Each structure stands twice: as structure tokens, then as C-alpha cells.
Rosetta silent file (secondary structure, phi, psi, omega in degrees, C-alpha in Angstrom):
SEQUENCE: XXXXXXXXXXXXXXXXXXXXXXXXXXXXXXXXXXXXXXXXXXXXXXXXXXXXXXXXXXXXXXXXXXXXXXXXXXXXXXXXXXXXXXXXXXXXXXXXXXXXXXXXXXXXXXXXXXXXXXXXXXXXXXXXXXXXXXXXXXXXXXXXXXXXXXXXXXXXXXXXXXXXXXXXXXXXXXXXXXXXXXXXXXXXXXXXXXXXXXXXXXXXXXXXXXXXXXXXXXXXXXXXXXXXXXXXXXXXXXXXXXXXXXXXXXXXXXXXXXXXXXXXXXXXXXXXXXXXXXXXXXXXXXXXXXXXXXXXXXXXXXXXXXXXXXXXXXXXXXXXXXXXXXXXXXXXXXXXXXXXXXXXXXX
SCORE:     score description
SCORE:     0.000 S_00000001
   1 L     0.000  140.191 -177.055    5.202  125.404   53.682 S_00000001
   2 L   -68.515  152.433 -178.222    8.353  127.285   54.655 S_00000001
   3 L   -68.804  151.051 -179.069   11.694  125.892   53.525 S_00000001
   4 L  -117.456  160.858  172.049   13.651  123.717   55.916 S_00000001
   5 L  -117.382  149.880 -178.478   17.304  123.058   56.510 S_00000001
   6 L   -67.494  135.157  179.465   18.750  119.639   57.276 S_00000001
   7 L   -72.279  158.402  174.458   19.413  119.169   61.004 S_00000001
   8 L   -85.599  117.485 -179.461   22.863  118.429   62.328 S_00000001
   9 L  -109.997  128.118 -177.850   22.918  114.767   63.381 S_00000001
  10 L   -71.219  152.146 -179.349   25.812  113.523   65.464 S_00000001
  11 L   -73.387  -29.996 -179.806   27.879  110.554   64.305 S_00000001
  12 L  -147.150  160.731  179.376   27.660  108.839   67.696 S_00000001
  13 L   -85.898  128.594  177.457   25.829  109.220   70.962 S_00000001
  14 L  -100.586  116.484 -176.841   27.779  110.935   73.712 S_00000001
  15 L   -85.159  144.420  168.148   26.700  109.677   77.130 S_00000001
  16 L   -75.053  170.002  178.303   26.653  111.733   80.284 S_00000001
  17 H   -59.369  -41.361 -179.811   28.335  110.226   83.340 S_00000001
  18 H   -65.848  -41.685  179.105   24.949  109.133   84.687 S_00000001
  19 H   -65.797  -37.812  177.559   23.946  107.550   81.376 S_00000001
  20 H   -64.510  -43.029  176.979   27.284  105.742   81.190 S_00000001
  21 H   -61.050  -42.419 -179.951   26.781  104.379   84.713 S_00000001
  22 H   -62.139  -47.809 -179.008   23.279  103.254   83.808 S_00000001
  23 H   -62.836  -40.298  177.478   24.387  101.403   80.666 S_00000001
  24 H   -62.535  -43.551 -179.155   27.208   99.698   82.557 S_00000001
  25 H   -65.087  -41.550  177.844   24.821   98.626   85.310 S_00000001
  26 H   -63.302  -42.555  179.578   22.283   97.240   82.814 S_00000001
  27 H   -63.566  -44.992  179.888   25.001   95.298   81.011 S_00000001
  28 H   -66.108  -35.466  179.432   26.360   93.838   84.252 S_00000001
  29 H   -65.690  -44.667  179.613   22.852   92.939   85.418 S_00000001
  30 H   -64.821  -36.843  176.546   22.035   90.967   82.252 S_00000001
  31 H   -64.027  -42.772  178.605   25.357   89.117   82.529 S_00000001
  32 H   -63.658  -45.332 -179.136   24.592   88.271   86.153 S_00000001
  33 H   -61.571  -36.737 -179.662   21.065   87.062   85.387 S_00000001
  34 H   -72.770  -43.194 -175.909   22.354   84.747   82.673 S_00000001
  35 H   -76.037  -35.005 -174.597   25.247   83.285   84.670 S_00000001
  36 H   -98.403  -26.712 -175.083   23.471   82.949   88.019 S_00000001
  37 H  -125.499   -1.180  179.282   19.824   82.384   87.078 S_00000001
  38 L    68.642   22.128  179.795   19.890   81.165   83.481 S_00000001
  39 L  -100.392  121.274 -177.229   17.827   84.151   82.325 S_00000001
  40 L  -108.702  122.407  175.302   18.844   85.511   78.948 S_00000001
  41 L  -153.269  169.029  175.350   17.826   88.999   77.852 S_00000001
  42 L  -138.448  155.512 -175.010   19.331   92.122   76.317 S_00000001
  43 E  -117.077  132.829  174.495   18.641   95.804   76.865 S_00000001
  44 E  -131.559  135.692  171.547   18.128   98.502   74.278 S_00000001
  45 E   -84.043  134.259 -170.201   17.241  102.135   74.828 S_00000001
  46 E  -118.290  157.439  161.721   14.454  103.011   72.413 S_00000001
  47 L    68.966 -125.702 -167.722   12.796  105.873   70.641 S_00000001
  48 H   -60.681  -37.974  179.699   12.856  109.474   71.735 S_00000001
  49 H   -62.005  -43.308 -179.210   16.028  109.403   73.832 S_00000001
  50 H   -63.768  -47.641  179.223   18.036  108.008   70.911 S_00000001
  51 H   -58.006  -48.241 -176.630   16.583  110.549   68.481 S_00000001
  52 H   -65.385  -42.505 -179.500   17.206  113.459   70.830 S_00000001
  53 H   -62.747  -38.662  178.415   20.770  112.462   71.693 S_00000001
  54 H   -67.527  -25.940  177.237   21.657  112.216   68.002 S_00000001
  55 L   -88.604    2.633  179.581   20.239  115.728   67.543 S_00000001
  56 L    80.315   20.136 -179.566   22.375  117.009   70.407 S_00000001
  57 L  -108.216  144.001 -178.440   19.420  117.360   72.775 S_00000001
  58 L   -92.527  139.964  177.925   19.359  116.055   76.329 S_00000001
  59 L  -133.578  135.105  179.958   16.576  113.780   77.556 S_00000001
  60 L  -106.435   11.466  175.128   16.056  112.538   81.106 S_00000001
  61 E  -115.037  124.426 -176.753   13.405  109.955   80.208 S_00000001
  62 E  -125.636  126.430  173.571   14.687  106.595   78.994 S_00000001
  63 E   -98.282  122.570 -179.199   12.627  103.690   77.651 S_00000001
  64 E  -108.884  118.431 -179.627   14.452  100.377   77.997 S_00000001
  65 E   -98.555  135.163 -175.201   13.234   97.565   75.754 S_00000001
  66 E  -112.278  141.664  178.862   13.940   93.979   76.767 S_00000001
  67 L   -93.560  123.494  175.150   14.295   90.961   74.540 S_00000001
  68 L    60.730   31.765  177.020   12.237   87.896   75.596 S_00000001
  69 L  -156.555  140.125 -179.881   11.466   89.271   79.060 S_00000001
  70 L   -75.761  158.939 -174.982    8.697   91.411   80.515 S_00000001
  71 H   -67.784  -43.948 -174.952    9.452   94.806   81.987 S_00000001
  72 H   -65.276  -51.557  179.802    8.260   94.287   85.573 S_00000001
  73 H   -61.235  -36.219  177.787   10.203   91.088   86.404 S_00000001
  74 H   -67.453  -43.961 -178.695   13.381   92.497   84.872 S_00000001
  75 H   -60.227  -39.662  178.863   13.009   95.804   86.719 S_00000001
  76 H   -62.957  -43.116  179.024   12.554   93.960   90.013 S_00000001
  77 H   -70.185  -34.929  179.119   15.725   91.951   89.443 S_00000001
  78 H   -65.589  -44.262  178.902   17.582   95.046   88.247 S_00000001
  79 H   -63.002  -42.307  178.453   16.690   97.006   91.389 S_00000001
  80 H   -62.960  -43.736  179.600   17.744   94.061   93.539 S_00000001
  81 H   -62.469  -45.099 -177.414   21.045   93.720   91.656 S_00000001
  82 H   -65.313  -43.945 -174.999   21.822   97.437   91.922 S_00000001
  83 H   -78.868  -41.045 -173.989   21.005   97.759   95.622 S_00000001
  84 H   -86.741  -36.014 -175.467   22.299   94.435   96.959 S_00000001
  85 H  -100.483  -24.333 -178.482   25.330   93.774   94.762 S_00000001
  86 L  -116.016   -3.328 -179.655   26.389   97.303   93.815 S_00000001
  87 L    55.198   38.458  177.873   25.103   99.247   96.844 S_00000001
  88 L  -109.758  114.099 -179.276   23.359  101.687   94.515 S_00000001
  89 L   -69.849  135.816  178.336   19.986  102.884   95.845 S_00000001
  90 L  -126.636  139.795  179.020   17.139  102.772   93.339 S_00000001
  91 L   -62.478  158.517  179.220   13.669  104.218   93.818 S_00000001
  92 L   -60.179  144.752 -179.786   10.724  101.917   94.314 S_00000001
  93 L   -78.399  134.781  171.486    9.239  100.391   91.161 S_00000001
  94 E  -106.758  126.675  179.339    5.870  101.645   89.976 S_00000001
  95 E   -94.385  121.003  179.481    3.871   99.187   87.916 S_00000001
  96 E  -106.455  112.847 -177.550    1.833  100.829   85.158 S_00000001
  97 L   -67.296  153.407  174.479   -0.860   98.527   83.853 S_00000001
  98 L   -64.680  141.955 -179.765   -1.537   98.284   80.147 S_00000001
  99 E  -148.175   84.160 -175.502   -4.335  100.617   79.037 S_00000001
 100 H   -56.327  -31.553  179.785   -4.981  100.429   75.281 S_00000001
 101 H   -64.408  -21.141  178.514   -7.559  103.229   75.443 S_00000001
 102 H  -109.397   23.873  179.443   -4.716  105.529   76.518 S_00000001
 103 L    62.429   27.600  177.805   -2.223  104.172   73.942 S_00000001
 104 E  -114.076   88.552 -172.527   -0.539  102.107   76.650 S_00000001
 105 L   -86.497  -13.460 -175.947   -0.468   98.635   75.127 S_00000001
 106 L  -123.425  143.118  170.741    2.226   97.153   77.367 S_00000001
 107 L   -64.893  134.294 -173.903    2.620   96.717   81.095 S_00000001
 108 E  -125.837  141.302  172.082    5.440   99.034   82.148 S_00000001
 109 E  -106.596  130.069 -176.697    7.767   99.163   85.147 S_00000001
 110 E  -124.257  137.181  174.514    8.920  102.645   86.109 S_00000001
 111 E  -153.345  177.677  178.752   11.630  103.776   88.487 S_00000001
 112 E  -128.302  133.475  179.013   14.254  106.506   88.848 S_00000001
 113 E  -143.682  132.992 -178.424   18.015  106.036   88.974 S_00000001
 114 L    55.415   34.597 -178.882   20.746  108.708   88.795 S_00000001
 115 L    64.232   23.049  176.069   17.936  111.290   88.372 S_00000001
 116 E  -114.240  128.631  176.512   16.847  109.529   85.168 S_00000001
 117 E   -81.434  125.185 -175.583   13.277  108.267   84.821 S_00000001
 118 E  -114.281  132.973  171.039   13.353  104.707   83.495 S_00000001
 119 E  -116.884  129.307  179.233   10.552  102.744   81.843 S_00000001
 120 E  -110.244  124.619  176.719   11.062   99.006   81.262 S_00000001
 121 E  -141.280  164.976  176.370    9.005   97.202   78.605 S_00000001
 122 E   -92.037  150.924  168.939    9.453   94.197   76.359 S_00000001
 123 L   -59.628  139.113 -172.548   10.055   94.339   72.625 S_00000001
 124 E  -134.188  157.829  169.951    6.662   93.629   71.085 S_00000001
 125 E  -126.741  133.549 -172.976    4.843   92.522   68.000 S_00000001
 126 E  -126.211  150.880  171.336    1.191   93.579   67.650 S_00000001
 127 E  -128.839  140.689 -176.176   -1.856   92.707   65.584 S_00000001
 128 E  -119.305  148.298  168.496   -4.934   94.947   65.307 S_00000001
 129 L   -82.511  157.072 -174.610   -8.579   94.393   64.413 S_00000001
 130 L   -69.966  -24.132 -174.172   -9.944   96.631   61.668 S_00000001
 131 L  -104.766   14.338 -177.575  -12.546   98.311   63.894 S_00000001
 132 L  -151.127  152.210  174.428  -10.383   99.093   66.911 S_00000001
 133 L   -95.530    5.072  176.276   -7.056  100.632   67.841 S_00000001
 134 L   -89.060  122.415 -177.451   -6.672   98.065   70.650 S_00000001
 135 E   -64.050  138.605  178.455   -4.307   95.273   69.523 S_00000001
 136 E   -78.996  -20.952 -179.668   -5.887   91.823   69.406 S_00000001
 137 E  -152.340  129.803  175.416   -2.551   90.180   70.158 S_00000001
 138 E  -125.630  120.587 -177.627    0.684   91.420   71.721 S_00000001
 139 E  -129.140  169.000  172.513    3.633   89.013   71.801 S_00000001
 140 E   -59.929  139.184 -179.160    7.381   89.119   72.298 S_00000001
 141 L  -128.812  169.021  173.148    8.973   90.575   69.197 S_00000001
 142 L   -83.872  166.476  175.381   12.348   91.057   67.610 S_00000001
 143 H   -55.903  -38.384  179.155   13.938   94.514   67.447 S_00000001
 144 H   -66.803  -44.958  179.153   12.825   94.778   63.809 S_00000001
 145 H   -61.004  -41.466  178.658    9.223   93.776   64.591 S_00000001
 146 H   -63.919  -43.561 -178.970    9.118   96.292   67.429 S_00000001
 147 H   -63.014  -40.027 -177.471   10.563   99.036   65.237 S_00000001
 148 H   -67.845  -22.803  179.843    8.052   98.418   62.456 S_00000001
 149 L   -86.965   -1.349 -178.780    5.121   98.891   64.873 S_00000001
 150 L   -82.843  170.311 -171.422    6.319  102.353   65.901 S_00000001
 151 L   -75.914  -44.668 -173.893    4.893  105.616   64.589 S_00000001
 152 L  -133.201  152.186  179.341    7.828  107.184   62.728 S_00000001
 153 H   -61.910  -35.330 -178.928   11.136  106.011   61.326 S_00000001
 154 H   -70.056  -10.938  176.961   13.004  108.610   63.390 S_00000001
 155 H  -104.929    9.531 -178.686   11.530  106.947   66.503 S_00000001
 156 L   -96.502   -0.967 -175.296   12.575  103.404   65.517 S_00000001
 157 L   -76.282  143.503  175.797   16.233  103.763   66.488 S_00000001
 158 E  -118.275  153.435  169.877   17.695  101.731   69.346 S_00000001
 159 E  -118.011  113.729 -178.230   20.827  102.194   71.433 S_00000001
 160 E   -79.103  116.231 -175.419   22.293   98.836   72.437 S_00000001
 161 L   -72.353  -16.551 -178.829   23.670   99.215   75.973 S_00000001
 162 L   -85.771  -41.804  179.917   25.930   96.176   75.520 S_00000001
 163 L   -93.615  -14.681 -175.950   27.646   97.194   72.277 S_00000001
 164 L    59.326   39.524 -179.690   27.197  100.966   72.834 S_00000001
 165 E  -125.557  148.832  171.854   26.030  101.278   69.233 S_00000001
 166 E   -78.738  134.874  178.887   22.968  102.811   67.561 S_00000001
 167 E  -113.812  130.157 -179.927   20.856  100.189   65.769 S_00000001
 168 L  -121.048   80.624 -172.024   18.711  101.100   62.767 S_00000001
 169 L   -70.262  -25.815  177.291   16.767   97.909   62.066 S_00000001
 170 L   -82.756  -12.677 -176.975   14.430   99.520   59.519 S_00000001
 171 L    60.483   25.737  179.426   17.443  100.987   57.681 S_00000001
 172 L  -128.262  -26.200 -170.806   15.464  104.224   57.392 S_00000001
 173 H   -61.260  -49.802 -178.478   15.692  105.959   60.751 S_00000001
 174 H   -65.684  -42.801 -179.652   19.166  107.480   60.525 S_00000001
 175 H   -62.846  -42.980 -179.553   18.737  108.553   56.908 S_00000001
 176 H   -68.487  -34.684  177.203   15.386  110.213   57.635 S_00000001
 177 H   -64.689  -42.605 -179.648   16.803  111.953   60.700 S_00000001
 178 H   -69.247  -34.761 -178.951   19.676  113.376   58.638 S_00000001
 179 H   -82.390  -15.213 -179.754   17.352  114.425   55.810 S_00000001
 180 L    71.750   45.731  179.938   14.853  115.968   58.202 S_00000001
 181 E  -124.294  152.872  178.931   11.792  114.070   56.987 S_00000001
 182 E  -110.662  119.161  173.801    8.800  112.508   58.706 S_00000001
 183 L  -152.808  166.651 -176.049    7.542  109.165   57.431 S_00000001
 184 L   -95.457  151.974 -179.843    6.271  105.881   58.818 S_00000001
 185 L   -68.674  -31.466  174.115    8.258  102.618   58.940 S_00000001
 186 L  -105.719  170.692  173.436    5.396  100.745   57.227 S_00000001
 187 L   -50.024  133.584 -170.309    3.102  102.120   54.494 S_00000001
 188 H   -58.477  -35.337  178.035    1.393  105.084   56.200 S_00000001
 189 H   -61.816  -38.734  178.413   -2.152  103.821   55.715 S_00000001
 190 H   -66.653  -44.423  179.255   -1.221  100.628   57.558 S_00000001
 191 H   -63.745  -43.320 -177.708    0.480  102.544   60.364 S_00000001
 192 H   -71.782  -37.578 -179.346   -2.405  105.010   60.719 S_00000001
 193 H   -71.433  -23.746  171.972   -5.157  102.400   60.582 S_00000001
 194 H   -67.450  -36.261 -177.391   -3.437  100.524   63.395 S_00000001
 195 L  -161.593   99.963 -174.486   -3.640  103.686   65.514 S_00000001
 196 L   -65.988  -17.239  177.180   -5.038  106.906   64.058 S_00000001
 197 H   -60.531  -22.586 -178.985   -3.517  108.947   66.889 S_00000001
 198 H   -64.546  -23.171  175.770   -0.239  108.597   65.004 S_00000001
 199 H   -59.722  -45.870 -179.233   -1.505  111.133   62.474 S_00000001
 200 H   -69.087  -36.935  178.340   -1.371  113.820   65.149 S_00000001
 201 H   -62.663  -36.880  176.823    2.000  112.599   66.377 S_00000001
 202 H   -60.596  -43.905  178.626    3.366  113.024   62.855 S_00000001
 203 H   -64.369  -41.577 -178.925    2.210  116.635   62.855 S_00000001
 204 H   -61.273  -45.241 -178.894    3.671  117.202   66.314 S_00000001
 205 H   -72.775  -34.509  177.504    7.118  115.950   65.348 S_00000001
 206 H   -62.690  -43.797 -178.934    7.066  117.733   61.992 S_00000001
 207 H   -76.654  -34.700 -178.869    6.302  121.062   63.662 S_00000001
 208 H   -68.484  -43.738 -175.530    8.521  120.431   66.679 S_00000001
 209 H   -96.039   -9.934 -176.912   11.614  119.444   64.718 S_00000001
 210 L    73.404   30.033 -178.258   10.935  121.454   61.583 S_00000001
 211 L   -92.764  158.650  177.502   10.903  118.280   59.468 S_00000001
 212 E   -90.650  136.531  173.068    9.061  117.700   56.178 S_00000001
 213 E   -86.968  127.709 -177.624    6.195  115.210   55.976 S_00000001
 214 L   -66.533  155.866 -175.409    6.577  113.006   52.893 S_00000001
 215 H   -59.599  -42.315 -179.118    3.818  113.185   50.272 S_00000001
 216 H   -60.294  -38.466  178.671    2.675  109.594   50.830 S_00000001
 217 H   -68.427  -41.640  178.425    2.166  110.312   54.524 S_00000001
 218 H   -62.118  -41.064  178.471    0.214  113.498   53.802 S_00000001
 219 H   -62.606  -40.953  179.610   -2.057  111.606   51.402 S_00000001
 220 H   -67.040  -34.820  178.580   -2.697  108.939   54.046 S_00000001
 221 H   -66.281  -24.966  178.525   -3.513  111.616   56.641 S_00000001
 222 L   -87.558   -4.633 -177.238   -6.234  112.903   54.288 S_00000001
 223 L   -61.137  133.566 -175.240   -7.741  109.423   53.888 S_00000001
 224 H   -62.139  -40.252 -179.128  -11.451  109.441   54.803 S_00000001
 225 H   -66.735  -41.313  178.259  -11.267  106.176   56.761 S_00000001
 226 H   -63.312  -44.111 -178.390   -8.266  107.366   58.769 S_00000001
 227 H   -67.925  -35.702  176.857   -9.942  110.679   59.574 S_00000001
 228 H   -64.920  -40.525  177.693  -13.170  108.961   60.609 S_00000001
 229 H   -64.926  -39.145  178.555  -11.188  106.720   62.952 S_00000001
 230 H   -63.358  -37.695 -178.664   -9.369  109.696   64.431 S_00000001
 231 H   -74.009  -36.325 -167.959  -12.677  111.426   65.140 S_00000001
 232 H  -114.562  -20.402 -177.610  -14.562  108.462   66.581 S_00000001
 233 L  -100.576  -19.864 -177.315  -12.095  105.807   67.786 S_00000001
 234 L   -99.310  131.105 -179.359   -9.555  107.996   69.589 S_00000001
 235 L   -64.266  145.723  178.387  -10.461  109.451   72.976 S_00000001
 236 H   -63.934  -27.635  178.078  -10.599  113.246   73.151 S_00000001
 237 H   -63.367  -44.314 -179.839   -8.296  113.037   76.155 S_00000001
 238 H   -67.405  -40.755  176.845   -5.525  111.455   74.079 S_00000001
 239 H   -60.875  -43.813 -179.924   -6.043  113.952   71.266 S_00000001
 240 H   -61.828  -37.349  178.841   -5.880  116.772   73.797 S_00000001
 241 H   -63.539  -41.826  179.177   -2.602  115.484   75.230 S_00000001
 242 H   -66.603  -41.524  177.916   -0.987  115.504   71.793 S_00000001
 243 H   -62.862  -39.302  179.518   -2.279  119.004   71.060 S_00000001
 244 H   -62.676  -38.063  179.105   -0.962  120.192   74.405 S_00000001
 245 H   -68.099  -27.207  175.946    2.494  118.856   73.542 S_00000001
 246 H   -66.548  -29.028 -175.746    2.420  120.853   70.309 S_00000001
 247 H   -95.430  -27.894 -176.468    2.035  124.019   72.376 S_00000001
 248 L  -129.536   88.790 -178.402    4.237  123.202   75.367 S_00000001
 249 L  -115.287  174.304 -179.217    7.387  121.332   74.375 S_00000001
 250 L   -90.013  -20.037  178.347   10.933  120.970   75.629 S_00000001
 251 L  -151.874  160.311 -174.501   12.562  122.079   72.395 S_00000001
 252 L  -114.016 -162.207 -176.933   11.494  123.762   69.223 S_00000001
 253 L   -60.792  135.445  177.201   12.130  123.693   65.526 S_00000001
 254 L   -90.055   -1.028 -167.896   15.676  122.890   64.519 S_00000001
 255 L  -120.190   42.759  176.571   15.139  124.363   61.081 S_00000001
 256 L  -114.685   25.920  178.515   14.786  128.108   61.528 S_00000001
 257 L    74.846   24.085 -176.455   18.402  128.875   60.715 S_00000001
 258 L  -113.871  153.715  173.739   19.446  128.700   64.367 S_00000001
 259 L   -76.092  166.521 -176.561   22.216  126.877   66.175 S_00000001
 260 H   -63.096  -30.682  179.790   21.313  124.204   68.705 S_00000001
 261 H   -83.177    5.467  178.817   21.984  126.522   71.626 S_00000001
 262 H  -119.360   21.941 -175.362   19.548  129.054   70.163 S_00000001
 263 L   -61.032  138.455  174.924   16.532  126.763   69.856 S_00000001
 264 L   -87.457 -174.552  176.337   13.157  128.418   70.131 S_00000001
 265 L   -80.302 -171.917  178.293   10.059  126.919   71.647 S_00000001
 266 L   -62.337  164.908 -175.764    7.564  124.704   69.810 S_00000001
 267 L  -111.668   80.457 -177.007    5.922  126.012   66.657 S_00000001
 268 H   -63.923  -31.436  179.877    2.158  126.031   67.356 S_00000001
 269 H   -65.124  -44.988  177.865    1.409  128.044   64.223 S_00000001
 270 H   -62.100  -38.218  176.852    3.024  125.443   61.976 S_00000001
 271 H   -57.825  -47.470 -178.973    1.068  122.741   63.825 S_00000001
 272 H   -66.479  -38.050  178.066   -2.201  124.521   63.096 S_00000001
 273 H   -63.734  -41.439  178.385   -1.215  125.129   59.483 S_00000001
 274 H   -65.361  -41.760  177.337   -0.434  121.430   59.002 S_00000001
 275 H   -59.079  -42.980  179.703   -3.740  120.459   60.611 S_00000001
 276 H   -69.074  -45.376 -177.959   -5.541  122.805   58.227 S_00000001
 277 H   -63.614  -30.002 -179.429   -3.554  121.781   55.125 S_00000001
 278 L   -92.919    8.917  178.239   -4.253  118.103   55.789 S_00000001
 279 L    57.170   39.318 -176.892   -7.990  118.766   56.291 S_00000001
 280 L  -103.385   -3.466 -173.598   -7.772  117.397   59.838 S_00000001
 281 H   -56.256  -48.804 -173.499   -9.328  120.316   61.702 S_00000001
 282 H   -66.630  -36.800 -177.916  -12.844  118.872   61.901 S_00000001
 283 H   -82.865  -27.962  176.408  -11.806  115.396   63.058 S_00000001
 284 H   -73.666  -42.347  178.478   -9.199  116.599   65.569 S_00000001
 285 L   -98.967   38.803 -177.010  -11.592  119.143   67.061 S_00000001
 286 L   -66.613  134.978  174.964  -14.495  116.756   66.608 S_00000001
 287 L  -120.317  137.127  178.867  -17.559  117.387   68.758 S_00000001
 288 L   -60.190  150.175 -178.637  -20.290  114.823   69.321 S_00000001
 289 H   -52.582  -37.655 -178.836  -23.624  115.647   67.622 S_00000001
 290 H   -62.903  -36.637  179.091  -25.283  116.293   70.986 S_00000001
 291 H   -72.680  -41.596  178.644  -22.690  118.948   71.786 S_00000001
 292 H   -59.862  -42.073 -176.981  -22.936  120.498   68.324 S_00000001
 293 H   -66.369  -26.240 -177.474  -26.713  120.704   68.604 S_00000001
 294 H   -88.236   -4.506 -179.158  -26.475  122.538   71.932 S_00000001
 295 L   -64.622  142.540 -176.480  -24.134  125.228   70.591 S_00000001
 296 L   -77.067  -21.796 -179.245  -25.626  128.700   70.733 S_00000001
 297 L  -147.255  160.960  179.703  -24.299  129.734   67.333 S_00000001
 298 L   -73.879  149.081 -178.943  -22.887  128.188   64.199 S_00000001
 299 L   -76.080  141.083  178.223  -19.140  127.756   63.941 S_00000001
 300 L   -72.532  172.837 -179.620  -17.244  130.125   61.676 S_00000001
 301 L   -65.680  146.527 -179.537  -15.124  128.948   58.759 S_00000001
 302 H   -60.107  -37.149 -178.626  -11.926  127.059   59.575 S_00000001
 303 H   -58.507  -33.556  179.065   -9.920  129.469   57.448 S_00000001
 304 H   -67.287  -37.809  178.390  -10.877  132.295   59.813 S_00000001
 305 H   -64.856  -42.394  179.205   -9.519  130.353   62.789 S_00000001
 306 H   -65.629  -41.273  179.010   -6.214  129.742   61.011 S_00000001
 307 H   -62.852  -43.395  179.499   -5.990  133.393   59.975 S_00000001
 308 H   -63.969  -40.808  178.555   -6.647  134.561   63.533 S_00000001
 309 H   -63.845  -38.864  178.948   -4.017  132.172   64.881 S_00000001
 310 H   -63.213  -42.480  179.202   -1.505  133.459   62.330 S_00000001
 311 H   -62.426  -47.451 -179.368   -2.159  137.050   63.379 S_00000001
 312 H   -64.428  -38.001  179.387   -1.775  136.248   67.069 S_00000001
 313 H   -61.196  -45.026  178.598    1.366  134.220   66.398 S_00000001
 314 H   -62.820  -33.065 -176.252    2.992  137.176   64.622 S_00000001
 315 H   -73.756  -39.368 -169.715    2.006  139.452   67.473 S_00000001
 316 H  -113.650    2.029  179.789    3.315  137.455   70.414 S_00000001
 317 L   -70.243  153.389  179.424    6.097  135.258   68.992 S_00000001
 318 H   -57.513  -35.677 -179.453    9.664  135.822   70.282 S_00000001
 319 H   -62.107  -40.161 -177.581   10.790  136.857   66.783 S_00000001
 320 H   -67.308  -36.071 -179.042    8.203  139.640   66.661 S_00000001
 321 H   -70.029  -25.336  179.062    9.223  141.014   70.033 S_00000001
 322 H   -81.952  -35.838 -177.566   12.839  141.262   68.855 S_00000001
 323 L  -149.479  124.235 -177.713   12.116  142.920   65.520 S_00000001
 324 L  -108.587    9.204 -174.336    8.862  144.413   64.235 S_00000001
 325 L   -64.361  -30.113 -176.106   10.167  145.761   60.939 S_00000001
 326 L   -82.342   -6.249 -175.115    8.617  142.918   58.925 S_00000001
 327 L   -85.684  147.857  172.299    5.144  143.480   60.399 S_00000001
 328 L   -58.360  159.508 -172.978    2.392  145.512   58.725 S_00000001
 329 H   -58.897  -30.026 -178.368    1.931  148.981   60.217 S_00000001
 330 H   -71.357  -31.867 -172.602   -1.089  147.900   62.253 S_00000001
 331 H   -60.719  -47.732 -179.342    0.723  145.054   63.988 S_00000001
 332 H   -57.530  -38.340  179.069    3.144  147.051   66.200 S_00000001
 333 H   -65.523  -43.909  178.218    0.272  149.104   67.595 S_00000001
 334 H   -64.189  -39.363 -179.657   -1.772  145.993   68.302 S_00000001
 335 H   -63.131  -44.079  178.853    1.252  144.319   69.864 S_00000001
 336 H   -60.509  -44.054  179.293    1.861  147.248   72.195 S_00000001
 337 H   -63.985  -40.711 -179.181   -1.778  147.225   73.266 S_00000001
 338 H   -65.205  -42.698  179.953   -1.708  143.473   73.775 S_00000001
 339 H   -64.490  -36.422  177.391    1.441  143.626   75.888 S_00000001
 340 H   -63.554  -36.864  178.967   -0.089  146.322   78.074 S_00000001
 341 H   -70.253  -32.648 -175.824   -3.065  144.059   78.686 S_00000001
 342 H   -81.049  -23.183 -178.556   -0.807  141.099   79.530 S_00000001
 343 L   -79.208  121.285 -178.862    1.391  142.997   82.014 S_00000001
 344 L   -66.626  138.304  178.725   -0.174  142.750   85.501 S_00000001
 345 L   -88.063  144.793  178.455   -0.883  146.098   87.145 S_00000001
 346 L   -65.749  148.944 -179.392    0.225  146.673   90.763 S_00000001
 347 L   -67.928    0.000    0.000   -2.596  146.584   93.325 S_00000001
């Protein structure tokens, strides 16, 4: 695996004007609900937005986690408070039902405010059966319980809208973000057996951010039980969505010696290399026996697929188009031919 450099992590989150308005409005709403209706809750922004802001990246999707209150009733009261008491128009709430088969374990309320897409959910604690990725019980949880059920430590960070501080309840998230490593908040086998889709998410974030996967996590990803669950318990639709995100992302590796304003796109080649190195190719691209039996020819070796992807990556990557000096003599000729084929001809 290529060497990485530690990402630059900001000391504090710098809010845009819209984000500042949102946090102020959420804080005022919770104060109002407590004083006027006796409803006590607190709001924390969770996960990806916190991670991205600390890395100096902008995100327009915000997940708001609520303590001891469900997402839909809070969102309804929040919209009412904003429109009636603050004269701030808010888009209509969309209720997204829980759908465990699609990794949606909680009912979610979604709306848009200040051009920011907001999802409201409650902090949760989950329990899983051994033969399913659908939780047998979902209850209100503490921030720590919620953080421990997440996929990666770098996704366990919260931003408290009341104190305007980042919270690291696992005491691992900030350190791992600064070190540029990917690991799970709980022992990886436990995290993966709860939801094997998290194996692919680990690869996606490792390749997207240019982070290193810790050895313990790599060993767990190679576990036979985990791989069997990934092949047979996870829908191909969900696997496909994660693979698609590896190829079409909003930002690329932070660890290619580039400044933040020079970020490239996602690193699909590294994703494929990680899939191959962790022996995950067969279970990620798993085909049911009936489909395999109907194939007209036998599948070639996995190594050939990785080699072909590496060749194509060198040919069409932005780095190659800027400088071809590092390529073997055959590559520039192939690249020129490929580009001619890709350029549409006038009618």
C-alpha cells in the first residue's frame, strides 16, 4: 500500500453564516420547548458533517441527533417554531420510515432550511440477532451508546449546537482523524457482525480519505463468517450503492501530497486494491448459484481484473493526462488511442 501523510485537522469547526443561524435556531427551539411545553431534549450534529468540517471540507447534509426524543415530533415542532415565532420559512417535512433492509434502522424526518438538507433522528442503542443485520431492539441511547454503534471512530464525533463544541465520546475519533487511520469504535468483529456492510464502508473511507486501515480491522474483514454474511445477508442494492460512492464522490484522497484546494476525485483503483488485498472480491461481487450456472463462460482470475483496472487507471487518471513520463512506452500510445475513441466526432 502506498505511503500516506497525516491530514490537516482543524482545531475547531468554523461555521458558515447559514450553519450559525441553524445552530442558533435549534438552541432557541429546545429552550422554548422546555420552558413552554416541558419537553427536554438536546441537539447534536453527528457523523459525516463533523468529520468533513474538521478536515476543511464543506458539507450541505446535516444529521441532527436528539436526546430522548424522536426525530419526527421534534422536526414538526422545530418547523412550527421557526415559521410561527421566527418568521423563517422551512420546507415541508418528509417522513422516511425505518427500513432495516436498506440500513435505515431509524425513522427519520427530513427537511431543508437555509439550503441545508436536515435529517432528524434520535440517539439510539441497538441490539442484533446473530443471524440478521436487522436490530432486534432499538431504544433511546446516550451519546456514547450511539457513537459505539457507528461504523468508524472518525464518524462518531458530535457537534453540540448548544455549547458549540466537538464531542468525542469514544475518546478515539479526533485522534484517529489526526493520525489518518480507519478503525471501528468497538472490536471490529463485533462491529462487522452487527452489519457486514460496514466492511465496504471502511474500504470506501480508507480510499476516499487516503487513511490507513488498522491491522485488527483488516483481519476482521478477512473473517470467513463476516465475508459469508456480506455475500448472503446484505442486499446487492446496498452493496452497489457503496461501490458507486467509491467511484463517484464529492472529494478525494487527502493523502497524495496535495493541498486541500487541490483535492482530486475518489480513488477507485485503491478501492479495488483494498478489496483484492482483503480477499473480498468474491463476496462483494457475489452472484447467486443460479446466475453463475447460466454464465456462458467461466470467470477469469481475480488478479487479471485488478491488473486490468490498474492499467486503465494509469491511462485515464488526471495525473497521467498531466504527465506521461512515468508510464511505460506503450502507455502513451494506448492513451492517445483511447482518448480519440472517447472524443465524440461531429455528425
